[in-house]
mmCIF entry with sequence, helices, sheets and N, C-alpha, C, O atoms, coordinates in Angstrom:
data_MODEL
# 
_entry.id   MODEL 
# 
_entity.id                         1 
_entity.type                       polymer 
_entity.pdbx_number_of_molecules   1 
# 
_entity_poly.entity_id                      1 
_entity_poly.type                           'polypeptide(L)' 
_entity_poly.nstd_linkage                   no 
_entity_poly.nstd_monomer                   no 
_entity_poly.pdbx_seq_one_letter_code       MDITKTTYFLCLEYRDSSVRVTVSEKNNPVVPVPV 
_entity_poly.pdbx_seq_one_letter_code_can   MDITKTTYFLCLEYRDSSVRVTVSEKNNPVVPVPV 
_entity_poly.pdbx_strand_id                 A 
# 
loop_
_entity_poly_seq.entity_id 
_entity_poly_seq.num 
_entity_poly_seq.mon_id 
_entity_poly_seq.hetero 
1 1  MET n 
1 2  ASP n 
1 3  ILE n 
1 4  THR n 
1 5  LYS n 
1 6  THR n 
1 7  THR n 
1 8  TYR n 
1 9  PHE n 
1 10 LEU n 
1 11 CYS n 
1 12 LEU n 
1 13 GLU n 
1 14 TYR n 
1 15 ARG n 
1 16 ASP n 
1 17 SER n 
1 18 SER n 
1 19 VAL n 
1 20 ARG n 
1 21 VAL n 
1 22 THR n 
1 23 VAL n 
1 24 SER n 
1 25 GLU n 
1 26 LYS n 
1 27 ASN n 
1 28 ASN n 
1 29 PRO n 
1 30 VAL n 
1 31 VAL n 
1 32 PRO n 
1 33 VAL n 
1 34 PRO n 
1 35 VAL n 
# 
_struct_asym.id          A 
_struct_asym.entity_id   1 
# 
loop_
_struct_conf.conf_type_id 
_struct_conf.id 
_struct_conf.pdbx_PDB_helix_id 
_struct_conf.beg_label_comp_id 
_struct_conf.beg_label_asym_id 
_struct_conf.beg_label_seq_id 
_struct_conf.pdbx_beg_PDB_ins_code 
_struct_conf.end_label_comp_id 
_struct_conf.end_label_asym_id 
_struct_conf.end_label_seq_id 
_struct_conf.pdbx_end_PDB_ins_code 
_struct_conf.beg_auth_comp_id 
_struct_conf.beg_auth_asym_id 
_struct_conf.beg_auth_seq_id 
_struct_conf.end_auth_comp_id 
_struct_conf.end_auth_asym_id 
_struct_conf.end_auth_seq_id 
_struct_conf.pdbx_PDB_helix_class 
_struct_conf.details 
_struct_conf.pdbx_PDB_helix_length 
HELX_P HELX_P1 AA1 ILE A 3  ? ASP A 16 ? ILE A 3  ASP A 16 1 ? 14 
HELX_P HELX_P2 AA2 SER A 18 ? ASN A 27 ? SER A 18 ASN A 27 1 ? 10 
# 
_struct_conf_type.id          HELX_P 
_struct_conf_type.criteria    ? 
_struct_conf_type.reference   ? 
# 
loop_
_atom_site.group_PDB 
_atom_site.id 
_atom_site.type_symbol 
_atom_site.label_atom_id 
_atom_site.label_alt_id 
_atom_site.label_comp_id 
_atom_site.label_asym_id 
_atom_site.label_entity_id 
_atom_site.label_seq_id 
_atom_site.pdbx_PDB_ins_code 
_atom_site.Cartn_x 
_atom_site.Cartn_y 
_atom_site.Cartn_z 
_atom_site.occupancy 
_atom_site.B_iso_or_equiv 
_atom_site.pdbx_formal_charge 
_atom_site.auth_seq_id 
_atom_site.auth_comp_id 
_atom_site.auth_asym_id 
_atom_site.auth_atom_id 
_atom_site.pdbx_PDB_model_num 
ATOM 1   N N  . MET A 1 1  ? 99.305  96.847  88.739  1.00 0.00 ? 1  MET A N  1 
ATOM 2   C CA . MET A 1 1  ? 99.539  97.487  90.067  1.00 0.00 ? 1  MET A CA 1 
ATOM 3   C C  . MET A 1 1  ? 99.599  96.406  91.153  1.00 0.00 ? 1  MET A C  1 
ATOM 4   O O  . MET A 1 1  ? 98.724  95.544  91.230  1.00 0.00 ? 1  MET A O  1 
ATOM 5   N N  . ASP A 1 2  ? 100.611 96.461  91.965  1.00 0.00 ? 2  ASP A N  1 
ATOM 6   C CA . ASP A 1 2  ? 100.715 95.520  93.056  1.00 0.00 ? 2  ASP A CA 1 
ATOM 7   C C  . ASP A 1 2  ? 99.734  95.873  94.195  1.00 0.00 ? 2  ASP A C  1 
ATOM 8   O O  . ASP A 1 2  ? 99.872  96.904  94.853  1.00 0.00 ? 2  ASP A O  1 
ATOM 9   N N  . ILE A 1 3  ? 98.790  95.030  94.396  1.00 0.00 ? 3  ILE A N  1 
ATOM 10  C CA . ILE A 1 3  ? 97.804  95.332  95.456  1.00 0.00 ? 3  ILE A CA 1 
ATOM 11  C C  . ILE A 1 3  ? 98.427  95.345  96.902  1.00 0.00 ? 3  ILE A C  1 
ATOM 12  O O  . ILE A 1 3  ? 98.058  96.137  97.769  1.00 0.00 ? 3  ILE A O  1 
ATOM 13  N N  . THR A 1 4  ? 99.382  94.417  97.076  1.00 0.00 ? 4  THR A N  1 
ATOM 14  C CA . THR A 1 4  ? 100.047 94.342  98.381  1.00 0.00 ? 4  THR A CA 1 
ATOM 15  C C  . THR A 1 4  ? 100.748 95.666  98.748  1.00 0.00 ? 4  THR A C  1 
ATOM 16  O O  . THR A 1 4  ? 100.622 96.210  99.845  1.00 0.00 ? 4  THR A O  1 
ATOM 17  N N  . LYS A 1 5  ? 101.490 96.129  97.740  1.00 0.00 ? 5  LYS A N  1 
ATOM 18  C CA . LYS A 1 5  ? 102.252 97.411  97.960  1.00 0.00 ? 5  LYS A CA 1 
ATOM 19  C C  . LYS A 1 5  ? 101.302 98.539  98.168  1.00 0.00 ? 5  LYS A C  1 
ATOM 20  O O  . LYS A 1 5  ? 101.545 99.402  99.011  1.00 0.00 ? 5  LYS A O  1 
ATOM 21  N N  . THR A 1 6  ? 100.189 98.564  97.403  1.00 0.00 ? 6  THR A N  1 
ATOM 22  C CA . THR A 1 6  ? 99.177  99.661  97.535  1.00 0.00 ? 6  THR A CA 1 
ATOM 23  C C  . THR A 1 6  ? 98.582  99.610  98.890  1.00 0.00 ? 6  THR A C  1 
ATOM 24  O O  . THR A 1 6  ? 98.428  100.646 99.538  1.00 0.00 ? 6  THR A O  1 
ATOM 25  N N  . THR A 1 7  ? 98.232  98.416  99.356  1.00 0.00 ? 7  THR A N  1 
ATOM 26  C CA . THR A 1 7  ? 97.608  98.273  100.677 1.00 0.00 ? 7  THR A CA 1 
ATOM 27  C C  . THR A 1 7  ? 98.581  98.707  101.781 1.00 0.00 ? 7  THR A C  1 
ATOM 28  O O  . THR A 1 7  ? 98.175  99.361  102.742 1.00 0.00 ? 7  THR A O  1 
ATOM 29  N N  . TYR A 1 8  ? 99.820  98.359  101.651 1.00 0.00 ? 8  TYR A N  1 
ATOM 30  C CA . TYR A 1 8  ? 100.812 98.728  102.635 1.00 0.00 ? 8  TYR A CA 1 
ATOM 31  C C  . TYR A 1 8  ? 100.977 100.253 102.681 1.00 0.00 ? 8  TYR A C  1 
ATOM 32  O O  . TYR A 1 8  ? 101.144 100.853 103.743 1.00 0.00 ? 8  TYR A O  1 
ATOM 33  N N  . PHE A 1 9  ? 100.921 100.860 101.467 1.00 0.00 ? 9  PHE A N  1 
ATOM 34  C CA . PHE A 1 9  ? 101.056 102.316 101.393 1.00 0.00 ? 9  PHE A CA 1 
ATOM 35  C C  . PHE A 1 9  ? 99.877  103.006 102.062 1.00 0.00 ? 9  PHE A C  1 
ATOM 36  O O  . PHE A 1 9  ? 100.037 104.012 102.753 1.00 0.00 ? 9  PHE A O  1 
ATOM 37  N N  . LEU A 1 10 ? 98.695  102.450 101.845 1.00 0.00 ? 10 LEU A N  1 
ATOM 38  C CA . LEU A 1 10 ? 97.496  103.040 102.471 1.00 0.00 ? 10 LEU A CA 1 
ATOM 39  C C  . LEU A 1 10 ? 97.527  102.843 103.974 1.00 0.00 ? 10 LEU A C  1 
ATOM 40  O O  . LEU A 1 10 ? 97.023  103.686 104.716 1.00 0.00 ? 10 LEU A O  1 
ATOM 41  N N  . CYS A 1 11 ? 98.104  101.753 104.432 1.00 0.00 ? 11 CYS A N  1 
ATOM 42  C CA . CYS A 1 11 ? 98.219  101.582 105.875 1.00 0.00 ? 11 CYS A CA 1 
ATOM 43  C C  . CYS A 1 11 ? 99.189  102.612 106.460 1.00 0.00 ? 11 CYS A C  1 
ATOM 44  O O  . CYS A 1 11 ? 98.959  103.106 107.564 1.00 0.00 ? 11 CYS A O  1 
ATOM 45  N N  . LEU A 1 12 ? 100.229 102.933 105.771 1.00 0.00 ? 12 LEU A N  1 
ATOM 46  C CA . LEU A 1 12 ? 101.185 103.950 106.308 1.00 0.00 ? 12 LEU A CA 1 
ATOM 47  C C  . LEU A 1 12 ? 100.485 105.305 106.270 1.00 0.00 ? 12 LEU A C  1 
ATOM 48  O O  . LEU A 1 12 ? 100.576 106.075 107.226 1.00 0.00 ? 12 LEU A O  1 
ATOM 49  N N  . GLU A 1 13 ? 99.796  105.599 105.189 1.00 0.00 ? 13 GLU A N  1 
ATOM 50  C CA . GLU A 1 13 ? 99.100  106.846 105.079 1.00 0.00 ? 13 GLU A CA 1 
ATOM 51  C C  . GLU A 1 13 ? 98.045  106.978 106.223 1.00 0.00 ? 13 GLU A C  1 
ATOM 52  O O  . GLU A 1 13 ? 97.894  108.039 106.828 1.00 0.00 ? 13 GLU A O  1 
ATOM 53  N N  . TYR A 1 14 ? 97.352  105.896 106.479 1.00 0.00 ? 14 TYR A N  1 
ATOM 54  C CA . TYR A 1 14 ? 96.319  105.857 107.500 1.00 0.00 ? 14 TYR A CA 1 
ATOM 55  C C  . TYR A 1 14 ? 96.949  106.207 108.898 1.00 0.00 ? 14 TYR A C  1 
ATOM 56  O O  . TYR A 1 14 ? 96.400  106.989 109.674 1.00 0.00 ? 14 TYR A O  1 
ATOM 57  N N  . ARG A 1 15 ? 98.092  105.600 109.155 1.00 0.00 ? 15 ARG A N  1 
ATOM 58  C CA . ARG A 1 15 ? 98.750  105.862 110.444 1.00 0.00 ? 15 ARG A CA 1 
ATOM 59  C C  . ARG A 1 15 ? 99.311  107.274 110.449 1.00 0.00 ? 15 ARG A C  1 
ATOM 60  O O  . ARG A 1 15 ? 99.399  107.884 111.515 1.00 0.00 ? 15 ARG A O  1 
ATOM 61  N N  . ASP A 1 16 ? 99.683  107.802 109.328 1.00 0.00 ? 16 ASP A N  1 
ATOM 62  C CA . ASP A 1 16 ? 100.271 109.118 109.325 1.00 0.00 ? 16 ASP A CA 1 
ATOM 63  C C  . ASP A 1 16 ? 99.096  110.179 109.424 1.00 0.00 ? 16 ASP A C  1 
ATOM 64  O O  . ASP A 1 16 ? 99.159  111.120 110.215 1.00 0.00 ? 16 ASP A O  1 
ATOM 65  N N  . SER A 1 17 ? 98.054  109.977 108.601 1.00 0.00 ? 17 SER A N  1 
ATOM 66  C CA . SER A 1 17 ? 96.948  110.945 108.715 1.00 0.00 ? 17 SER A CA 1 
ATOM 67  C C  . SER A 1 17 ? 95.717  110.350 108.023 1.00 0.00 ? 17 SER A C  1 
ATOM 68  O O  . SER A 1 17 ? 95.790  109.899 106.879 1.00 0.00 ? 17 SER A O  1 
ATOM 69  N N  . SER A 1 18 ? 94.609  110.357 108.721 1.00 0.00 ? 18 SER A N  1 
ATOM 70  C CA . SER A 1 18 ? 93.421  109.752 108.247 1.00 0.00 ? 18 SER A CA 1 
ATOM 71  C C  . SER A 1 18 ? 92.837  110.520 107.071 1.00 0.00 ? 18 SER A C  1 
ATOM 72  O O  . SER A 1 18 ? 92.167  109.950 106.210 1.00 0.00 ? 18 SER A O  1 
ATOM 73  N N  . VAL A 1 19 ? 93.109  111.856 107.048 1.00 0.00 ? 19 VAL A N  1 
ATOM 74  C CA . VAL A 1 19 ? 92.571  112.742 105.935 1.00 0.00 ? 19 VAL A CA 1 
ATOM 75  C C  . VAL A 1 19 ? 93.263  112.341 104.644 1.00 0.00 ? 19 VAL A C  1 
ATOM 76  O O  . VAL A 1 19 ? 92.621  112.299 103.595 1.00 0.00 ? 19 VAL A O  1 
ATOM 77  N N  . ARG A 1 20 ? 94.565  112.042 104.695 1.00 0.00 ? 20 ARG A N  1 
ATOM 78  C CA . ARG A 1 20 ? 95.293  111.710 103.482 1.00 0.00 ? 20 ARG A CA 1 
ATOM 79  C C  . ARG A 1 20 ? 94.769  110.453 102.820 1.00 0.00 ? 20 ARG A C  1 
ATOM 80  O O  . ARG A 1 20 ? 94.674  110.341 101.597 1.00 0.00 ? 20 ARG A O  1 
ATOM 81  N N  . VAL A 1 21 ? 94.421  109.477 103.725 1.00 0.00 ? 21 VAL A N  1 
ATOM 82  C CA . VAL A 1 21 ? 93.859  108.273 103.228 1.00 0.00 ? 21 VAL A CA 1 
ATOM 83  C C  . VAL A 1 21 ? 92.562  108.470 102.541 1.00 0.00 ? 21 VAL A C  1 
ATOM 84  O O  . VAL A 1 21 ? 92.288  107.837 101.522 1.00 0.00 ? 21 VAL A O  1 
ATOM 85  N N  . THR A 1 22 ? 91.740  109.352 103.086 1.00 0.00 ? 22 THR A N  1 
ATOM 86  C CA . THR A 1 22 ? 90.411  109.632 102.509 1.00 0.00 ? 22 THR A CA 1 
ATOM 87  C C  . THR A 1 22 ? 90.638  110.232 101.104 1.00 0.00 ? 22 THR A C  1 
ATOM 88  O O  . THR A 1 22 ? 89.932  109.846 100.172 1.00 0.00 ? 22 THR A O  1 
ATOM 89  N N  . VAL A 1 23 ? 91.530  111.095 100.932 1.00 0.00 ? 23 VAL A N  1 
ATOM 90  C CA . VAL A 1 23 ? 91.855  111.667 99.608  1.00 0.00 ? 23 VAL A CA 1 
ATOM 91  C C  . VAL A 1 23 ? 92.350  110.593 98.677  1.00 0.00 ? 23 VAL A C  1 
ATOM 92  O O  . VAL A 1 23 ? 91.986  110.564 97.502  1.00 0.00 ? 23 VAL A O  1 
ATOM 93  N N  . SER A 1 24 ? 93.194  109.691 99.206  1.00 0.00 ? 24 SER A N  1 
ATOM 94  C CA . SER A 1 24 ? 93.794  108.653 98.385  1.00 0.00 ? 24 SER A CA 1 
ATOM 95  C C  . SER A 1 24 ? 92.712  107.693 97.907  1.00 0.00 ? 24 SER A C  1 
ATOM 96  O O  . SER A 1 24 ? 92.765  107.190 96.784  1.00 0.00 ? 24 SER A O  1 
ATOM 97  N N  . GLU A 1 25 ? 91.728  107.445 98.772  1.00 0.00 ? 25 GLU A N  1 
ATOM 98  C CA . GLU A 1 25 ? 90.675  106.512 98.388  1.00 0.00 ? 25 GLU A CA 1 
ATOM 99  C C  . GLU A 1 25 ? 89.794  107.170 97.279  1.00 0.00 ? 25 GLU A C  1 
ATOM 100 O O  . GLU A 1 25 ? 89.289  106.472 96.400  1.00 0.00 ? 25 GLU A O  1 
ATOM 101 N N  . LYS A 1 26 ? 89.628  108.437 97.327  1.00 0.00 ? 26 LYS A N  1 
ATOM 102 C CA . LYS A 1 26 ? 88.780  109.062 96.291  1.00 0.00 ? 26 LYS A CA 1 
ATOM 103 C C  . LYS A 1 26 ? 89.520  109.019 94.943  1.00 0.00 ? 26 LYS A C  1 
ATOM 104 O O  . LYS A 1 26 ? 88.886  108.850 93.901  1.00 0.00 ? 26 LYS A O  1 
ATOM 105 N N  . ASN A 1 27 ? 90.843  109.169 94.954  1.00 0.00 ? 27 ASN A N  1 
ATOM 106 C CA . ASN A 1 27 ? 91.603  109.061 93.741  1.00 0.00 ? 27 ASN A CA 1 
ATOM 107 C C  . ASN A 1 27 ? 91.731  107.657 93.285  1.00 0.00 ? 27 ASN A C  1 
ATOM 108 O O  . ASN A 1 27 ? 91.565  107.358 92.102  1.00 0.00 ? 27 ASN A O  1 
ATOM 109 N N  . ASN A 1 28 ? 92.027  106.776 94.216  1.00 0.00 ? 28 ASN A N  1 
ATOM 110 C CA . ASN A 1 28 ? 92.202  105.340 93.902  1.00 0.00 ? 28 ASN A CA 1 
ATOM 111 C C  . ASN A 1 28 ? 91.295  104.544 94.842  1.00 0.00 ? 28 ASN A C  1 
ATOM 112 O O  . ASN A 1 28 ? 91.612  104.347 96.015  1.00 0.00 ? 28 ASN A O  1 
ATOM 113 N N  . PRO A 1 29 ? 90.113  104.074 94.278  1.00 0.00 ? 29 PRO A N  1 
ATOM 114 C CA . PRO A 1 29 ? 89.180  103.293 95.115  1.00 0.00 ? 29 PRO A CA 1 
ATOM 115 C C  . PRO A 1 29 ? 89.722  101.924 95.442  1.00 0.00 ? 29 PRO A C  1 
ATOM 116 O O  . PRO A 1 29 ? 89.459  100.924 94.774  1.00 0.00 ? 29 PRO A O  1 
ATOM 117 N N  . VAL A 1 30 ? 90.526  101.939 96.554  1.00 0.00 ? 30 VAL A N  1 
ATOM 118 C CA . VAL A 1 30 ? 91.124  100.629 96.985  1.00 0.00 ? 30 VAL A CA 1 
ATOM 119 C C  . VAL A 1 30 ? 90.752  100.427 98.440  1.00 0.00 ? 30 VAL A C  1 
ATOM 120 O O  . VAL A 1 30 ? 90.985  101.297 99.278  1.00 0.00 ? 30 VAL A O  1 
ATOM 121 N N  . VAL A 1 31 ? 90.177  99.285  98.731  1.00 0.00 ? 31 VAL A N  1 
ATOM 122 C CA . VAL A 1 31 ? 89.772  99.041  100.085 1.00 0.00 ? 31 VAL A CA 1 
ATOM 123 C C  . VAL A 1 31 ? 90.994  98.646  100.972 1.00 0.00 ? 31 VAL A C  1 
ATOM 124 O O  . VAL A 1 31 ? 91.632  97.624  100.718 1.00 0.00 ? 31 VAL A O  1 
ATOM 125 N N  . PRO A 1 32 ? 91.303  99.434  101.975 1.00 0.00 ? 32 PRO A N  1 
ATOM 126 C CA . PRO A 1 32 ? 92.458  99.119  102.845 1.00 0.00 ? 32 PRO A CA 1 
ATOM 127 C C  . PRO A 1 32 ? 92.208  97.852  103.699 1.00 0.00 ? 32 PRO A C  1 
ATOM 128 O O  . PRO A 1 32 ? 91.242  97.794  104.460 1.00 0.00 ? 32 PRO A O  1 
ATOM 129 N N  . VAL A 1 33 ? 93.055  96.884  103.568 1.00 0.00 ? 33 VAL A N  1 
ATOM 130 C CA . VAL A 1 33 ? 92.889  95.656  104.299 1.00 0.00 ? 33 VAL A CA 1 
ATOM 131 C C  . VAL A 1 33 ? 93.725  95.669  105.586 1.00 0.00 ? 33 VAL A C  1 
ATOM 132 O O  . VAL A 1 33 ? 94.948  95.796  105.513 1.00 0.00 ? 33 VAL A O  1 
ATOM 133 N N  . PRO A 1 34 ? 93.110  95.545  106.735 1.00 0.00 ? 34 PRO A N  1 
ATOM 134 C CA . PRO A 1 34 ? 93.874  95.555  108.008 1.00 0.00 ? 34 PRO A CA 1 
ATOM 135 C C  . PRO A 1 34 ? 94.859  94.426  108.068 1.00 0.00 ? 34 PRO A C  1 
ATOM 136 O O  . PRO A 1 34 ? 94.493  93.273  107.841 1.00 0.00 ? 34 PRO A O  1 
ATOM 137 N N  . VAL A 1 35 ? 96.088  94.724  108.364 1.00 0.00 ? 35 VAL A N  1 
ATOM 138 C CA . VAL A 1 35 ? 97.125  93.707  108.423 1.00 0.00 ? 35 VAL A CA 1 
ATOM 139 C C  . VAL A 1 35 ? 97.378  93.277  109.843 1.00 0.00 ? 35 VAL A C  1 
ATOM 140 O O  . VAL A 1 35 ? 98.227  92.419  110.085 1.00 0.00 ? 35 VAL A O  1 
# 
């Protein structure tokens, strides 16, 4: 799994809705790195 692509996806989700990011983190424990 590409970490860069995953991080970018999480960033978009975070900007779209914080709640969606929370759910994503529960399903996929990936720490979002601020770009």
